[in-house]
Structures are given as structure tokens and as C-alpha cells.
C-alpha positions in Angstrom: 27.9 7.6 0.3 30.0 5.2 -1.8 31.6 6.1 -5.1 29.4 4.8 -7.9 30.4 1.2 -8.8 33.0 1.3 -6.1 35.4 3.1 -8.4 37.9 5.5 -6.9 40.1 6.5 -9.9 37.8 6.3 -13.0 35.4 9.1 -13.7 31.7 8.4 -13.4 31.2 9.2 -17.1 33.3 6.2 -18.1 31.2 3.8 -16.1 28.2 1.8 -17.1 27.1 0.4 -13.8 23.7 -0.7 -15.0 23.1 -1.2 -18.7 20.3 -2.6 -20.9 21.2 -3.7 -24.4 18.3 -4.1 -26.9 16.0 -5.6 -24.2 12.6 -6.9 -25.2 10.0 -8.3 -22.8 6.8 -10.1 -23.6 4.0 -11.4 -21.5 1.0 -11.8 -23.7 2.0 -8.7 -25.7 5.3 -6.9 -25.9 5.9 -4.7 -22.9 9.4 -3.6 -23.8 10.7 -3.3 -27.4 14.4 -3.0 -28.0 15.2 -0.9 -24.9 18.8 0.2 -24.5 20.0 2.3 -21.5 23.3 3.2 -19.9 22.8 4.4 -16.3 25.8 6.5 -15.2 24.0 9.2 -13.1 20.4 9.7 -12.1 17.9 8.7 -14.7 14.1 9.4 -14.4 11.8 7.2 -16.4 8.3 8.6 -16.7 5.3 6.6 -18.0 1.6 6.1 -17.6 0.3 3.2 -15.4 0.8 0.0 -17.2 3.5 1.3 -19.5 6.1 -1.2 -18.3 8.1 0.8 -15.7 8.0 -1.8 -13.0 8.9 -4.5 -15.5 11.9 -2.5 -16.6 13.1 -2.0 -13.0 12.6 -5.7 -12.2 14.7 -6.6 -15.3 17.4 -4.1 -14.3 17.5 -5.6 -10.8 17.7 -9.2 -12.1 14.3 -10.1 -10.6 12.9 -11.3 -13.9 14.7 -12.1 -17.2 14.2 -10.3 -20.4 12.6 -12.2 -23.3 15.7 -11.3 -25.2 18.5 -8.8 -24.9 21.3 -8.3 -22.4 21.4 -6.8 -18.9 24.8 -5.8 -17.3 25.3 -4.8 -13.7 28.4 -3.8 -11.8 28.2 -4.5 -8.1 25.1 -4.8 -5.9 22.1 -2.7 -6.5 19.6 -1.4 -4.0 16.0 -2.0 -5.2 12.7 -0.6 -3.9 9.5 -1.6 -5.8 6.0 -0.3 -5.2 5.3 -3.4 -3.0 7.7 -3.3 -0.1 10.0 -6.3 0.4 9.5 -6.5 4.1 7.9 -9.3 6.1 4.5 -8.0 7.3 4.5 -9.9 10.6 8.0 -8.7 11.8 8.6 -5.4 13.4 10.5 -2.7 11.4 13.6 -3.4 13.6 13.4 -7.1 12.9 13.1 -6.5 9.2 16.0 -4.1 9.0 18.1 -6.3 11.3 17.5 -9.3 9.0 18.5 -7.4 5.8 21.4 -5.6 7.5 22.7 -8.9 8.9 22.6 -10.5 5.5 24.7 -7.6 4.1 27.0 -7.4 7.2 25.9 -3.8 7.5 24.4 -1.4 10.1 20.9 -0.1 9.8 21.3 2.9 12.2 22.2 5.4 9.4 19.1 4.7 7.3 16.9 4.8 10.4 18.0 8.4 11.0 17.9 9.2 7.3 14.2 8.3 7.1 13.2 9.3 10.6 12.1 5.7 11.4 13.2 5.4 15.0 9.8 5.9 16.6 8.5 3.0 14.5 11.2 0.4 15.0 9.2 -1.8 17.3 6.0 -1.5 15.3 4.9 -4.5 13.2 5.5 -3.7 9.6 1.9 -4.4 8.6 0.7 -1.9 11.2 2.5 1.0 9.5 0.7 3.4 7.2 1.4 3.0 3.5 3.6 6.1 3.4 5.8 4.8 6.3 6.0 1.4 4.8 7.4 3.0 1.6 9.9 5.0 3.7 11.0 1.9 5.5 11.5 -0.1 2.3 13.5 2.7 0.8 15.7 2.6 3.9 16.1 -1.1 3.3 17.2 -0.5 -0.3 20.0 1.7 0.9 21.5 -0.8 3.4 25.0 -1.9 2.8 26.0 0.9 0.5 24.7 -0.3 -2.8 26.6 0.7 -6.0 23.4 1.8 -7.8 19.7 2.4 -6.9 16.6 1.2 -8.7 13.5 2.9 -7.3 10.1 2.2 -8.7 7.9 5.3 -8.0 9.6 6.0 -4.7 7.5 9.1 -3.9 4.1 7.4 -4.5 2.0 7.6 -1.3 4.4 9.9 0.5 3.6 13.3 2.0 5.6 16.5 1.2 8.2 15.7 3.9 8.7 12.2 2.6 9.1 13.3 -1.0 11.7 15.9 0.1 13.6 13.1 2.0 13.6 10.9 -1.1 14.9 13.7 -3.3 17.6 14.5 -0.7 18.6 10.9 -0.5 18.8 10.3 -4.3 20.7 13.6 -4.8 23.1 12.8 -1.9 23.7 9.3 -3.4 24.8 11.1 -6.6 25.5 7.7 -8.2 23.8 5.6 -10.8 20.1 5.5 -10.1 17.0 4.7 -12.0 13.8 6.3 -10.7 10.5 5.7 -12.3 7.5 8.1 -12.1 3.9 8.4 -13.2 4.1 12.2 -12.4 7.0 14.3 -13.6 6.2 17.1 -11.2 7.0 15.1 -8.1 10.6 14.4 -9.3 11.9 17.7 -10.7 14.0 18.3 -7.6 16.1 15.3 -8.5 19.4 16.2 -10.1 18.7 13.9 -13.0 21.1 13.8 -15.9 18.5 12.2 -18.2 14.7 12.0 -18.5 12.9 9.4 -20.6 9.3 8.6 -21.3 8.4 4.9 -21.6 5.7 4.7 -24.2 4.7 1.9 -26.6 7.5 -0.2 -25.1 10.2 2.2 -26.1 12.3 4.7 -24.2 12.0 8.2 -25.6 14.2 11.1 -24.4 12.1 13.9 -22.8 12.2 17.0 -20.7 10.2 17.4 -17.5 7.2 19.6 -18.0 7.4 21.1 -14.5 10.2 23.7 -14.0 12.5 23.5 -11.0 11.3 25.4 -8.0 
């Protein structure tokens, strides 16, 4: 896997590959209130449904703007939201080939990583929810991104799929933001920081489930 932010000579601790500085976001009400975050390793953000986790990931990825505040990114990020970014009427192979082509990358490694080969010629909309999630996580890893932004990546996955996600994130070992509505599913991640998103603010926390 690539060195975080493409850096070869500077330690990861000195890097701020993805950074939020006093970010606020308002729809009708305030969803995020003065959120600041430096992502240098793996960060898990826990929160109840509707707490603003997906909004935070979209702002980090540059998919939506903050109402105010600043977002900084170094290099390309790999993003996987709860709704896959694949075309439903194309086969899995066609989808991966499209994204890989845009990045001038190969999709063979991620196919093996997520055990997708048997489904390559299946229309994406015909895959089960769990396999669609796996496929979209594979897409997010195409082209060796410098950071990962994963919105509840274990949602809808079986035990094997959850282990695969943990292995992939731990192997990546670079800047990654992972959101979760259940801490227990993510304790196998080698996260350097855990936060709870509550009332629009990020609060440092500790996972309630011990490592197994």
C-alpha cells in the first residue's frame, strides 16, 4: 500500500493529510458545530443515526461544502458512502473498469482483496446489499488513494466481510476516517483515535467493546 500522502521521508505524525478547521454545516438546523480534526492515522467516528456522520464524510471528501470553516486535503482520497457509487445497470467488471480507467489503474488487486471475481460479470443491481458494499469499497481503493473516507463500511456485511474490511483498513495503515453506528464492529481496527459525534461536536471517546 502507498505511504500516506505519498510521503517517503517525513514521518506520518508530521502529516495532516485530511484536516477540518472549525467546520460548521447547516441545513435547516446546525448539523456540525465547530468541528476540527487532523487525520494522520485511522480515526473512528461513532454516532447515532442522523448525528451527521455522512455529512462529515462528504465534507471531508469535497462532495459538499461546509457552511463555514476550512477543509484541507493532500492528494486523492478514496471514498465509500453508504450508497454505492456504482452504475446499477453495468456489470461489476464494467464499473471497475470505468473507474480504474479514469485513474489509469488496474482493478485486479482489489478484485482479489474482496473476493469479487465470481461476480465480475453480474449486473451491479443484481448483487446482494453486502456484495454491493464490498464492491464499492474495492472501488474506493482503486489507484492507491492517499487517504480513505469510509462511511459505515461494515454495515450490511457478514462476519467474513467485516474481517476483510478490518484487514484492508489495517493494511492500508494510512490516514483513514471510518464512521460507525456500532463501536463493537470496529474494535479490530488499529485506530489511533476514537470520537463520538454528538450534538454536532466531536468528542474524544474510548470504544466500549474490548479487543478480542
